[in-house]
C-alpha distance (Angstrom), angle and dihedral (degrees) to the residues before:
residue distance angle dihedral
M1 . . .
K2 3.78 . .
K3 3.76 117.9 .
I4 3.78 116.6 -157.3
I5 3.76 122.0 -156.5
T6 3.79 106.9 -165.8
G7 3.75 125.4 178.6
L8 3.79 82.4 14.8
L9 3.80 93.8 -69.7
F10 3.78 131.7 86.3
V11 3.77 111.1 -89.8
V12 3.82 92.9 -30.6
H13 3.82 115.9 99.6
M14 3.79 103.1 -135.6
P15 3.83 111.9 149.2
G16 3.77 115.0 -142.7
V17 3.80 96.0 19.9
F18 3.79 118.6 106.4
G19 3.78 108.4 -168.9
Q20 3.79 127.1 159.1
Q21 3.78 100.5 -170.8
G22 3.80 90.4 141.4
L23 3.80 92.8 60.1
P24 3.80 123.3 86.2
V25 3.78 117.4 -113.0
Y26 3.78 115.5 -102.7
D27 3.78 113.5 -118.9
A28 3.80 106.7 -143.6
G29 3.82 89.2 -173.3
K30 3.80 89.6 75.1
E31 3.78 89.7 69.3
K32 3.81 90.3 71.4
S33 3.77 92.7 61.5
I34 3.78 120.2 103.5
I35 3.79 108.5 -99.9
P36 3.81 118.5 -147.5
D37 3.80 117.4 -128.2
W38 3.81 104.0 -87.8
L39 3.81 90.5 -153.6
V40 3.81 90.0 62.2
K41 3.80 107.0 26.0
A42 3.80 131.1 31.6
I43 3.81 116.4 -106.8
K44 3.80 113.7 -125.8
E45 3.81 98.1 -155.8
K46 3.82 113.4 92.3
A47 3.79 129.1 -141.7
A48 3.80 112.4 -95.4
V49 3.80 145.4 159.0
Y50 3.83 115.3 -116.3
R51 3.77 140.1 173.8
S52 3.76 125.5 -129.2
A53 3.80 118.6 -108.1
D54 3.84 90.2 -106.0
S55 3.84 91.9 44.8
K56 3.77 91.7 -125.7
D57 3.82 94.0 113.9
I58 3.78 142.5 43.6
V59 3.82 114.1 -139.6
L60 3.80 125.9 -155.6
S61 3.82 110.7 -165.7
N62 3.81 143.8 149.4
G63 3.81 100.3 179.9
L64 3.79 92.2 -92.6
V65 3.80 101.6 60.6
K66 3.79 133.5 22.0
R67 3.80 126.3 -162.2
V68 3.81 118.0 -178.6
F69 3.82 127.6 -163.2
R70 3.79 124.9 -162.5
I71 3.82 105.8 -142.9
K72 3.82 105.6 -162.1
P73 2.97 136.0 96.1
N74 3.82 83.4 0.3
I75 3.79 137.7 -21.7
A76 3.79 115.6 -80.0
C77 3.82 133.3 159.3
I78 3.83 107.6 -120.0
D79 3.80 101.6 166.8
Y80 3.82 132.3 35.1
K81 3.78 111.3 169.9
N82 3.80 137.2 172.2
L83 3.78 101.5 -139.2
A84 3.81 93.0 -167.3
N85 3.81 93.4 68.5
G86 3.82 102.2 9.8
Q87 3.82 94.3 -115.3
Q88 3.80 115.3 158.7
L89 3.80 107.6 -149.0
L90 3.78 99.4 -176.0
R91 3.82 124.6 82.7
A92 3.82 102.0 164.6
V93 3.79 143.7 16.0
K94 3.79 119.5 -103.6
A95 3.79 136.8 166.3
E96 3.80 115.9 -74.4
A97 3.80 92.0 -127.3
R98 3.79 142.2 -20.2
I99 3.79 133.6 -141.7
T100 3.79 129.1 -168.6
I101 3.80 111.9 -142.2
D102 3.80 121.7 -175.1
G103 3.79 89.5 -14.2
K104 3.82 97.6 -49.9
A105 3.82 126.1 104.0
Y106 3.82 122.2 -132.3
N107 3.79 126.9 -173.0
I108 3.79 120.3 -129.0
G109 3.77 106.9 -142.2
G110 3.78 121.4 -33.5
L111 3.83 139.2 137.9
Y112 3.78 130.2 -124.9
G113 3.76 141.5 -153.3
Q114 3.83 103.7 66.1
Q115 3.81 105.1 146.9
E116 3.81 100.6 -171.8
N117 3.81 112.9 50.3
A118 3.81 99.7 -178.7
Y119 3.80 91.2 81.1
L120 3.79 139.4 -1.7
L121 3.81 122.9 -129.7
P122 3.85 116.7 -156.4
E123 3.79 91.8 -130.0
W124 3.81 91.0 60.9
V125 3.80 93.7 61.2
D126 3.82 96.7 75.1
G127 3.80 88.9 61.1
L128 3.81 96.5 53.4
K129 3.83 118.6 108.0
D130 3.79 136.9 -151.2
E131 3.81 129.0 -127.4
N132 3.78 123.1 -121.4
N133 3.80 94.1 -138.2
D134 3.82 93.6 57.1
F135 3.78 125.1 94.2
H136 3.83 107.4 -100.1
C137 3.79 127.6 -148.6
T138 3.78 114.3 -107.4
S139 3.81 101.5 173.7
F140 3.77 144.6 -12.1
T141 3.79 136.9 -149.0
T142 3.78 136.2 -159.6
D143 3.79 124.9 -150.6
S144 3.78 143.7 148.4
I145 3.81 119.9 -85.5
I146 3.78 117.1 -78.7
A147 3.82 121.8 -144.5
N148 3.78 115.9 -106.4
P149 2.97 111.5 -149.1
A150 3.81 99.6 14.9
W151 3.80 94.4 -120.4
K152 3.78 116.7 -153.9
H153 3.79 102.6 -133.3
T154 3.78 109.9 -136.7
A155 3.79 136.0 178.3
G156 3.79 116.8 -68.6
A157 3.81 97.8 38.9
L158 3.79 113.6 128.7
Q159 3.79 94.4 -151.8
K160 3.81 113.3 71.9
T161 3.79 99.7 -176.2
F162 3.81 122.2 68.7
P163 2.89 134.6 -155.2
S164 3.76 94.8 31.9
K165 3.77 111.9 -118.6
G166 3.78 124.8 -99.6
A167 3.79 145.4 105.8
K168 3.79 131.1 -69.7
L169 3.80 125.6 -154.0
D170 3.82 124.6 -172.7
F171 3.82 127.6 -172.2
T172 3.80 117.5 -163.1
Y173 3.81 118.8 -151.2
E174 3.79 134.5 -170.7
S175 3.80 135.0 -179.9
S176 3.79 129.0 -127.3
L177 3.82 91.9 -152.8
P178 3.81 113.4 110.9
Q179 3.83 92.6 -137.1
L180 3.81 89.3 61.0
T181 3.78 98.2 47.4
G182 3.80 112.3 147.4
L183 3.78 96.2 17.8
R184 3.79 115.2 124.2
V185 3.80 124.8 -176.2
I186 3.80 123.7 -161.4
V187 3.79 119.5 -167.6
H188 3.82 111.8 -157.5
Y189 3.81 129.3 -158.0
E190 3.78 128.1 -174.0
L191 3.80 122.5 -170.0
Y192 3.83 118.0 -170.4
D193 3.75 129.9 -146.4
G194 3.78 117.7 -106.1
I195 3.82 99.2 6.8
P196 3.83 131.6 78.9
L197 3.82 91.7 -120.5
I198 3.79 131.4 130.6
V199 3.81 121.5 -177.5
K200 3.80 116.4 -157.6
W201 3.77 134.3 -177.2
L202 3.79 139.5 145.3
S203 3.76 137.2 -129.3
V204 3.82 126.0 -151.8
E205 3.80 116.9 -158.7
N206 3.77 122.9 -166.7
Q207 3.81 106.0 -150.3
S208 3.80 93.9 164.2
N209 3.80 131.1 93.2
R210 3.85 94.3 -114.0
S211 3.78 134.8 66.7
Y212 3.81 125.2 -109.9
K213 3.81 127.1 -155.3
L214 3.82 106.5 -126.9
N215 3.78 101.9 -159.2
R216 3.80 99.3 171.1
A217 3.79 140.4 -1.0
I218 3.82 118.2 -159.1
N219 3.77 104.6 -169.2
E220 3.81 98.3 -178.8
I221 3.82 132.9 37.3
L222 3.82 117.5 171.8
A223 3.78 130.2 168.2
F224 3.78 100.3 -146.9
T225 3.75 129.5 -170.9
E226 3.79 110.9 -98.4
E227 3.80 121.0 -101.7
E228 3.82 96.1 -141.3
S229 3.79 143.9 0.7
A230 3.79 116.3 -113.7
V231 3.79 121.6 167.7
V232 3.79 91.3 -156.2
G233 3.79 131.8 19.2
T234 3.77 141.4 92.4
P235 3.83 126.5 -98.7
E236 3.81 88.6 -103.8
Q237 3.82 91.4 56.7
M238 3.78 97.7 47.6
K239 3.80 128.5 75.8
K240 3.75 119.9 -100.0
Q241 3.80 125.1 -133.9
H242 3.82 107.6 -67.2
G243 3.79 93.2 -170.7
I244 3.77 90.8 82.9
Y245 3.81 137.0 42.3
V246 3.82 114.8 -153.0
E247 3.80 124.8 -162.3
T248 3.80 130.8 164.6
N249 3.78 134.6 -172.3
Y250 3.82 92.0 -108.7
A251 3.79 107.3 87.3
F252 3.79 132.9 125.3
N253 3.81 145.0 141.4
N254 3.81 103.8 109.4
A255 3.82 94.5 -99.3
M256 3.82 92.1 131.6
R257 3.81 86.3 -135.8
Y258 3.78 128.1 90.5
D259 3.83 99.1 -142.7
I260 3.81 91.0 58.8
S261 3.79 94.5 38.9
D262 3.82 94.6 49.8
Q263 3.80 114.7 117.7
T264 3.82 100.8 176.6
T265 3.82 115.8 49.8
H266 3.81 113.4 98.9
W267 3.83 122.1 179.6
K268 3.78 108.1 -164.5
A269 3.79 141.8 176.9
D270 3.80 117.3 -101.6
S271 3.81 113.2 -134.9
N272 3.81 90.9 -164.9
Y273 3.80 91.6 60.5
T274 3.82 97.4 86.6
S275 3.82 97.5 158.0
Q276 3.77 95.3 62.2
V277 3.81 119.4 120.9
N278 3.80 96.1 -121.4
Y279 3.81 108.2 99.8
N280 3.81 94.3 -142.6
Y281 3.82 95.2 40.5
Q282 3.84 91.2 -114.0
T283 3.82 101.0 135.8
P284 3.85 107.8 137.1
C285 3.80 96.9 -129.2
L286 3.81 102.4 125.4
L287 3.82 115.1 86.3
E288 3.79 119.3 -158.2
V289 3.80 122.4 174.0
Y290 3.79 118.6 -156.0
T291 3.78 143.3 120.9
E292 3.79 111.4 -95.1
K293 3.81 97.5 -150.7
A294 3.78 99.7 29.3
P295 2.98 164.0 124.3
G296 3.83 96.4 0.8
I297 3.79 90.5 157.4
D298 3.79 134.3 148.3
L299 3.80 103.6 -121.9
Q300 3.78 104.4 -145.2
P301 3.84 126.7 -151.4
G302 3.80 108.0 -74.9
E303 3.80 92.7 13.3
K304 3.80 121.6 131.4
F305 3.81 123.5 -154.7
G306 3.79 123.5 -157.4
S307 3.79 119.1 -161.3
V308 3.79 127.3 -144.2
R309 3.80 115.2 -71.0
T310 3.79 112.7 -114.4
H311 3.79 116.2 -150.3
E312 3.81 111.2 -156.9
L313 3.79 111.9 -167.6
L314 3.80 115.6 -177.6
M315 3.81 116.0 -136.9
D316 3.78 128.3 -153.4
S317 3.81 101.2 -173.1
Y318 3.79 145.6 42.3
D319 3.81 90.5 -141.2
R320 3.80 109.9 120.3
E321 3.78 95.2 -144.7
R322 3.80 93.7 50.0
R323 3.79 92.8 46.7
G324 3.80 90.0 48.9
L325 3.78 91.5 49.6
A326 3.80 90.4 52.9
I327 3.80 92.5 50.4
R328 3.80 91.4 48.3
R329 3.82 90.5 50.9
M330 3.80 87.7 52.2
Y331 3.80 91.3 58.3
G332 3.80 90.4 49.8
T333 3.78 88.8 53.2
V334 3.80 103.7 44.8
A335 3.82 99.8 22.8
P336 3.82 106.3 30.3
W337 3.83 90.5 161.9
T338 3.82 85.5 77.8
K339 3.82 87.9 69.9
K340 3.80 91.3 66.3
N341 3.79 109.9 102.3
P342 3.81 115.3 174.4
V343 3.82 118.0 -173.7
F344 3.80 104.2 -115.9
M345 3.77 141.3 178.6
H346 3.82 124.4 -144.3
L347 3.79 103.9 -137.5
V348 3.79 124.2 -159.2
S349 3.78 101.9 -158.2
K350 3.80 135.2 179.8
N351 3.79 99.0 -177.9
D352 3.80 144.2 11.6
E353 3.82 94.9 -97.3
E354 3.78 90.6 60.8
V355 3.79 88.4 55.2
K356 3.80 92.1 52.8
T357 3.81 91.3 46.7
A358 3.81 90.6 51.1
I359 3.83 90.3 49.3
D360 3.80 89.3 52.6
Q361 3.79 90.8 48.9
C362 3.79 90.6 51.1
V363 3.80 89.5 54.5
A364 3.81 91.5 47.1
T365 3.83 93.8 52.7
G366 3.80 102.1 35.9
Y367 3.81 97.5 -104.1
E368 3.78 114.6 151.6
A369 3.78 105.4 -159.1
L370 3.78 144.4 29.4
I371 3.83 124.6 -151.4
L372 3.80 120.6 -167.1
S373 3.80 99.9 -131.1
F374 3.80 128.5 -142.4
G375 3.78 108.2 -75.1
S376 3.80 92.1 36.9
H377 3.78 124.8 122.1
C378 3.82 95.8 -106.6
N379 3.82 116.1 107.8
M380 3.80 112.0 -174.4
E381 3.82 91.8 -173.2
D382 3.80 89.9 64.5
T383 3.80 104.7 91.2
A384 3.78 96.2 168.3
A385 3.78 112.7 136.4
A386 3.81 94.0 -114.0
N387 3.80 93.7 52.1
I388 3.80 92.3 45.7
Q389 3.80 91.8 50.7
K390 3.80 92.7 47.6
W391 3.80 93.6 54.1
K392 3.76 92.2 39.9
D393 3.81 88.7 57.9
L394 3.81 91.5 47.7
A395 3.83 91.7 47.1
G396 3.79 88.5 49.2
Y397 3.80 89.8 53.2
A398 3.80 90.3 50.1
H399 3.77 92.6 48.4
T400 3.82 93.5 50.1
R401 3.80 85.2 58.3
N402 3.86 92.2 46.0
I403 3.79 93.1 -111.5
L404 3.80 122.7 138.0
I405 3.78 115.1 -136.5
G406 3.79 135.6 -164.0
S407 3.77 144.6 144.1
Y408 3.77 146.9 -126.5
S409 3.78 121.1 -107.3
L410 3.81 129.3 179.0
F411 3.80 120.9 -142.2
S412 3.79 108.8 166.1
S413 3.86 134.0 28.8
R414 3.79 90.2 58.4
R415 3.77 134.8 96.9
I416 3.78 119.0 -123.1
S417 3.82 108.8 167.6
D418 3.81 142.3 -53.4
E419 3.78 88.1 -97.6
D420 3.82 95.8 52.2
D421 3.80 105.2 31.5
V422 3.78 126.1 96.6
I423 3.83 110.9 -84.9
D424 3.79 115.2 -134.2
P425 3.86 109.1 -127.0
V426 3.82 89.9 -146.9
T427 3.81 99.6 51.4
G428 3.81 100.0 21.9
K429 3.82 87.5 -133.0
P430 3.81 136.0 100.3
G431 3.79 113.2 -75.8
G432 3.77 137.6 53.5
A433 3.81 92.6 101.3
F434 3.80 125.9 137.7
F435 3.80 88.6 -96.4
G436 3.81 95.3 34.2
N437 3.79 97.8 -108.4
A438 3.76 120.4 26.4
P439 3.81 139.2 153.3
C440 3.81 120.2 -101.3
Y441 3.78 111.7 -120.5
G442 3.80 88.0 -141.5
S443 3.81 94.1 55.8
K444 3.80 122.4 99.2
W445 3.80 89.0 -102.1
G446 3.81 92.8 48.3
L447 3.80 93.9 49.9
A448 3.79 89.8 46.2
Y449 3.85 91.0 49.1
L450 3.80 91.4 55.8
E451 3.80 93.1 50.4
K452 3.84 92.4 44.5
I453 3.81 91.9 54.4
K454 3.81 92.2 49.4
Y455 3.81 90.8 45.7
F456 3.80 92.9 48.8
I457 3.80 94.0 48.9
S458 3.80 95.9 43.7
H459 3.83 94.0 46.4
T460 3.84 98.0 43.2
G461 3.79 98.6 38.9
F462 3.82 94.4 -124.7
N463 3.81 112.8 171.7
I464 3.82 100.0 -163.8
F465 3.77 133.4 53.4
E466 3.79 119.7 -169.2
N467 3.79 105.4 -166.4
D468 3.79 112.4 -169.8
G469 3.81 119.2 -167.6
P470 3.82 97.0 15.8
Y471 3.76 117.6 -173.0
P472 3.84 104.6 -54.1
G473 3.83 99.3 -168.0
D474 3.81 100.8 -86.3
V475 3.81 114.4 168.2
C476 3.78 117.2 -143.5
A477 3.79 128.3 -153.8
S478 3.79 95.7 -162.5
A479 3.79 114.8 127.5
T480 3.81 93.3 -168.4
H481 3.80 103.2 57.9
P482 3.80 108.0 110.8
G483 3.82 94.0 -142.8
H484 3.81 96.5 63.7
K485 3.80 137.1 19.0
G486 3.78 100.4 -132.2
L487 3.78 145.3 -52.2
D488 3.81 97.2 -44.8
D489 3.80 97.3 60.5
S490 3.82 97.8 27.5
Q491 3.79 98.1 98.9
W492 3.79 95.9 44.4
R493 3.79 94.5 46.2
Q494 3.79 93.8 47.5
M495 3.80 90.3 47.8
E496 3.77 89.6 51.4
L497 3.82 90.4 53.1
Q498 3.81 93.3 49.6
K499 3.80 91.6 47.2
S500 3.80 91.6 48.0
L501 3.80 90.3 58.9
Y502 3.80 92.3 49.7
H503 3.80 91.9 45.6
W504 3.78 89.3 51.5
C505 3.80 91.4 50.7
N506 3.80 92.4 46.3
E507 3.78 92.7 49.0
N508 3.81 91.8 48.4
G509 3.80 97.4 48.9
V510 3.84 95.9 -105.2
Y511 3.80 114.2 147.5
V512 3.83 112.9 -134.4
N513 3.80 129.6 -153.4
A514 3.82 110.4 -171.9
P515 3.83 127.5 162.0
D516 3.79 94.9 -134.3
W517 3.80 137.3 68.3
Y518 3.78 104.2 -84.9
F519 3.82 97.1 125.4
L520 3.80 95.3 120.0
D521 3.80 89.6 54.9
G522 3.78 97.7 51.5
T523 3.80 112.5 -75.8
N524 3.80 119.2 132.2
K525 3.79 110.0 -158.2
I526 3.80 143.6 21.9
A527 3.80 133.2 -179.4
L528 3.79 121.0 -80.9
G529 3.76 87.8 -127.8
Y530 3.81 119.2 -96.5
R531 3.77 144.7 152.3
E532 3.81 109.2 -105.0
V533 3.81 96.5 -146.4
N534 3.82 88.6 60.1
F535 3.79 87.4 77.0
S536 3.79 88.3 68.8
L537 3.81 89.9 62.1
P538 3.80 123.0 98.3
R539 3.82 115.0 -74.5
D540 3.81 94.2 -112.5
Q541 3.77 89.9 59.1
Q542 3.78 92.0 44.5
K543 3.80 90.6 56.4
I544 3.77 93.4 57.2
L545 3.80 94.4 39.8
N546 3.80 90.8 49.7
R547 3.81 91.1 52.8
Q548 3.80 89.4 49.6
N549 3.81 88.9 50.5
I550 3.81 91.0 50.2
F551 3.79 92.6 47.3
D552 3.81 94.3 47.2
G553 3.78 96.9 39.3
T554 3.82 98.4 54.0
W555 3.80 102.2 59.3
E556 3.81 93.1 94.8
K557 3.82 100.4 10.6
T558 3.78 126.7 69.9
P559 3.83 115.2 -125.0
S560 3.81 90.3 -107.6
M561 3.84 90.8 56.9
S562 3.79 92.3 62.3
W563 3.78 139.3 68.6
G564 3.79 129.3 -164.0
F565 3.79 131.7 -168.4
V566 3.82 137.7 -114.4
P567 3.83 115.9 -178.6
L568 3.78 106.2 -145.7
T569 3.81 87.4 177.0
R570 3.79 132.0 24.8
Y571 3.79 114.9 -55.4
Q572 3.82 128.4 177.0
G573 3.78 90.6 -10.2
G574 3.80 128.8 -62.6
G575 3.77 130.0 128.6
P576 3.83 135.8 -109.8
E577 3.82 90.0 -61.0
A578 3.83 89.6 65.9
V579 3.80 102.4 50.1
L580 3.80 135.9 61.0
E581 3.79 99.2 -137.5
P582 2.97 122.4 137.6
L583 3.80 80.6 47.6
N584 3.80 96.7 -163.8
E585 3.81 89.7 57.3
H586 3.81 93.3 56.1
L587 3.77 100.2 35.5
A588 3.78 96.7 134.9
D589 3.82 91.6 53.8
Y590 3.80 91.3 43.7
K591 3.80 91.6 52.7
Q592 3.78 94.6 46.3
L593 3.79 93.3 49.2
M594 3.82 88.6 51.9
M595 3.80 92.2 46.7
Q596 3.81 91.0 50.0
Y597 3.78 93.1 53.3
Y598 3.81 99.2 35.7
G599 3.79 89.3 42.0
A600 3.78 86.8 58.6
G601 3.82 92.6 45.7
V602 3.82 87.6 -117.0
Q603 3.80 121.9 134.5
A604 3.78 114.8 -138.8
C605 3.80 128.0 -157.6
Y606 3.81 100.6 -111.4
R607 3.78 92.6 -161.4
G608 3.75 120.5 -163.6
P609 3.80 144.7 75.1
R610 3.82 97.6 -73.3
L611 3.79 145.7 11.8
Y612 3.82 96.0 -137.0
D613 3.77 139.9 14.2
T614 3.82 102.5 -171.0
D615 3.76 135.1 29.4
K616 3.80 90.3 -107.6
T617 3.80 89.6 55.2
R618 3.81 89.9 48.5
Q619 3.79 91.4 51.8
T620 3.80 91.2 49.8
V621 3.81 93.6 50.0
A622 3.81 92.1 44.2
A623 3.79 91.5 49.7
V624 3.81 93.2 53.3
I625 3.81 92.0 47.8
A626 3.81 91.0 47.8
W627 3.84 88.8 52.1
Y628 3.80 91.1 49.2
K629 3.78 92.6 49.8
K630 3.82 92.3 47.1
Y631 3.79 90.1 56.9
F632 3.81 95.8 30.0
D633 3.79 96.6 127.2
I634 3.78 96.8 52.1
L635 3.84 94.5 37.4
N636 3.78 88.0 56.4
A637 3.79 92.9 48.5
D638 3.79 127.4 99.1
I639 3.80 117.7 -55.5
I640 3.81 122.5 -128.9
H641 3.81 112.5 -161.0
L642 3.81 113.2 -131.3
R643 3.80 107.9 171.0
R644 3.79 131.0 -16.0
A645 3.80 118.1 -123.4
D646 3.80 112.8 -101.7
G647 3.81 101.2 155.3
R648 3.84 90.6 -117.6
D649 3.77 102.1 86.8
W650 3.79 142.5 -10.5
D651 3.82 121.3 -41.5
G652 3.76 133.5 -175.6
W653 3.76 153.9 127.3
M654 3.78 139.6 -133.9
H655 3.79 137.9 -141.9
V656 3.83 121.8 -134.7
N657 3.79 136.5 -168.1
A658 3.80 118.8 161.4
D659 3.85 90.8 -160.8
L660 3.81 96.3 61.2
A661 3.79 130.9 81.3
N662 3.80 87.9 -126.5
K663 3.78 95.3 53.9
A664 3.80 95.1 -179.1
L665 3.81 140.5 13.1
V666 3.81 117.6 -161.5
M667 3.82 125.9 -156.3
I668 3.81 118.5 -165.6
F669 3.84 125.0 -178.1
N670 3.81 131.4 -164.1
P671 3.83 114.8 -155.7
L672 3.78 93.7 -179.1
K673 3.79 126.5 100.7
Q674 3.83 91.7 -125.0
S675 3.75 132.5 58.6
I676 3.79 116.2 -94.4
T677 3.81 133.0 -154.2
R678 3.76 117.4 -161.0
T679 3.82 140.2 163.0
I680 3.78 107.8 -132.8
D681 3.82 134.1 -177.1
V682 3.79 112.4 -117.1
P683 3.87 106.5 -161.4
L684 3.80 108.3 -145.5
Y685 3.80 104.3 171.1
Y686 3.82 93.1 105.8
A687 3.79 89.2 46.6
G688 3.82 86.2 66.6
L689 3.84 94.5 -115.1
T690 3.78 120.3 134.3
T691 3.83 112.0 167.7
K692 3.80 111.6 15.4
A693 3.79 142.8 0.6
R694 3.77 135.9 -154.8
L695 3.82 113.4 -138.4
I696 3.80 120.0 -160.7
Q697 3.81 120.2 -164.3
D698 3.79 126.3 165.8
G699 3.80 89.5 -12.9
R700 3.81 93.6 -53.7
A701 3.81 119.8 116.4
M702 3.79 127.3 -155.5
E703 3.79 130.6 175.3
Y704 3.81 122.1 -133.8
P705 3.81 130.0 -170.9
L706 3.79 117.2 -130.5
D707 3.80 122.4 -127.5
R708 3.81 123.9 -135.2
N709 3.81 90.3 -81.9
Y710 3.85 90.2 54.8
N711 3.82 91.6 -109.3
A712 3.80 125.6 145.1
H713 3.81 112.0 -149.9
V714 3.79 102.5 -139.6
K715 3.80 127.2 -174.8
I716 3.81 111.0 -143.4
T717 3.78 136.8 -178.3
V718 3.82 117.4 -157.4
P719 3.82 122.8 -169.7
P720 3.84 121.3 -122.5
E721 3.80 113.0 -72.0
G722 3.79 87.1 -9.7
Y723 3.78 143.1 103.1
I724 3.79 144.1 -130.2
W725 3.79 133.3 -155.9
F726 3.79 135.0 -166.6
V727 3.78 138.0 175.6
V728 3.79 128.2 -129.1
Q729 3.80 124.3 -143.8
């Protein structure tokens, strides 16, 4: 239930008074308790909003993270602590946010007067002052977390509760300056149960009768402790704070990795920090989160702007595996649609009969979905009645057989026209886009494309949308495109359009494959990361390269967030040695490629005209799919990386989930032409095992003790150019 604190007091309108009598008192003594490892065992304490014992502060905590706000004379964060390891992240007080209106910057909240910026003592806070020109807090509210987007939960999702539970805290700010009359800023915080994660964003509401130019919105400003001491060096050369992972829903560039796609995280030097070691005061210890080339919008009367959503995940280790596990748990918490993982085929079709045949083959082998691949005869931009009816009938046939169906559609990396393409701000002509030439989403063609895709999906009943070349961040200098005014707002408005399509799909139960980082706005799957021409190499090379792609592409992504590729027919060149057709002649390679991907929990695009050509091939495919479905829960669990494929010795990975009966499933591959016998360490800490483990392979069970590092020392034998797997209980 929402609690509203108006006039800075619950229910009672009393300007100038900031009481929190309705909030429970925060018990700091709880911080001394031993906290179980949240990556292994669920945390009982729930996220909540508290008040300090002296009522000077508001505390946001869930037992894993604590963020404290001083409330008078203005809101300021004075404590940001990782309760799991006791790390204090904050060294100085800053504003809570900042907006630039009509070319001038204004702080949202904040306190001033801290003399030493290397650390912050609690007794200093009472002496800090506010600034008249800043936006001041007028009220705050507490609530439960609201779904964003409003995902339509469908069959096959591992998470049954959405949105994930937690607490929401909103501070409302207003300015006393006459030039800002009618502007209201709300800073939002969400804290989730069971994970050290805070999501923060801001809203700007124009309640006046004039427009304001919103040049920039900085929704997070934090003075963090430095990661290292360096007497000389630039911010780019020095390490950033590893105690926190930051991700926003504003990332693009087709890298298939968030850290490279990120457009919002800025680690800066802090000129107020004069006691730092760096001679030129260049230590990167000031975090600001904002979009570099956006929003640049004219905020009209009655219009409301929402900034990017910043996900702040506290880290307690430098270990790559542990950090990756934490990030993957974050996606399961805030974007549970990424846990959906339907078994799909990538069909290359020339006519409707081939579609029906592929649907029948999906049913016969246990596949769950069919995607009309690039090069197929499905055109989602054709909304003519005849085309809509044709694909509605085919979708109906698929659905009667319990098969999902969808299609590929290309947005960017194509030229439309001088009128509709992105206009280069340097030349004033089409071109200069990420892909050279590309349409502007705000052009007449771009706006029509968005509506055609929604119309096609809603009128045919398609369940899947594979959107290649989504909006990659192109700016556009056109002043005639109806979807944006000019260069300043072109990136933000185009991003809004792309997100609106993915939100619509997400809210209508449509599964989305898109090769860019739109997960936090509703997409389900992205590529592992690969070089397309590698699929024209001989199959033996593809096997090893695919395992490398799986190993490298699942450090920060869950298996269900990734797709791979298996060329059943010729793709990007190559001869008979590269493809699997005729399938019955390459059955061993076909099976191993499937076992590699399904054994990783990764769906691959099995691209071709059919899944099987003989009954023996059908039986092989069906057997692998049946195995995958039998172990679906553990195969879709977190991956632990054992050894990367190098072609010289064994390689493999394992899945772990401490809550399952099968707590781990291990996949080991042998690239050599002779059998190998090895003793390997199987790390079972994240499987929740502490003293012993029961391994089951080929129906045989054996018990192993665990060493002090929670490893089982297991002797394995792997056949030539083959693989083995076993479960752990």
